[in-house]
N, C-alpha and C positions, 0 to 999 in steps of 0.2 A: 593062688593069689596071696600076696603078703602085703601088709600095711607097714610103711616105713616112716619113722619119725626122726628127723634130724634135730640136733641141738649143738650148742657150742659156738655158734657164730657171734660176731660182735665187731667192735671197733678197736683197732690196734695200730700202733705206730709202726712205721717201716723198721724192719729188723726184729720185730717181735714175733711171738708164737701164739698159736691157737690150736686146740684139739677139737675136732668135730666128732660127734658120735651119731650113729645111725642105729636105732633100736628097731628090730623087726618083731612083728606080731606072732611069728611062729619060728620054729627051728630053721636056721639058715644052713644047716648041714647038707641039705639036699639041693640047695640053690647052687647052680653051676658057677656063677660069678657075681660078686658084689662090687660095685664101683661108685666112685665119686665123679660127678660132672660139675661143670660150672658154666654160668652164662652171665656175661657182662652186658651192660646196656648197649644195644645196637649190634651185638655180636651173636653168632650162633652158639648153641650149647656145645661144649667140648669135653672130651674125656680128660680127667685129671689123673686118676689112678684106679686100678682094678685089682682084685684078688680072687683067685679061683677057689673052689672047694678044696683043692690040694695045696692052697697057700702060695700058688705061683702069682707073682706080682708084675704089674706093668704100669709104667709112668709116662706121662707126657714129658717131652724133652725139657719144657720150660720149668718143670718142678723137680726134676731128678736131682737128688742130693739135698733137697730141702724138705720134701714131703715124704711121709711114710704112712702107708696103709697097713692096717692089721685087722685081725678078726678074733673075736672070742666067741666060739660056738656055744659055750656053756651059757653065755649071757645073750645070745642071739644079737650080737652087736658088732658093728664094724666101725673102726676109727680112722680118722685122718689126722695125723700129727703134722702140723704145718709150722716150719721154722724159717727164720730169715725172710719173713714176709715182705713183699714188695707192693707198691701201689698197683702194679699191674695184676696182682692177685685179687683185686677187688671184684666181687661178683656174688651172685646167688649160687650157693653150692647145693647140689641135689644128690641124694643117695639113690642108687639104682640096684635092683635085683634082677638078674637075668637067669631064666630057667629054660632049659632045652627039653622039649618032648618030641622025640623023633625028629622031624624036619621043622617043627614049629618052635619059634622063639617067643618067649613071654617076658615082657619088661614091666616091672612095677617101679613106681617113683615116689619119693617123699615129696613134701610140700616145699622144701628148700629152706635154707638158712643163709642170711646175709652176712657176708664177710666184707668189711671195709678196712682198707689199709691206708693210713694217712702218711703223707711224706714229711 
């Protein structure tokens, strides 16, 4: 199990940028994948971006070319750089850590950080 703490959310105008950080309570080197999800009011939580322990990345189509996920294993931290923000990006953003043990999948979540993009 790992505790995750997100930071960096806030209010920004459309076209602006924010960088989210997710600090883990222990080494993320052995975590199979770290990801950012978001949930807007009345909508289901959706994957925004993920990065594996081998630094392979995956992005939702809606954020490709605008968002970049990265990891710093020395700091046990994952980042989400968000550029060219749009009002549709408004949501609570959650950090996720996914660990695989044999056939079992373990998910840990942060408490979330609010991102609001004004038009």
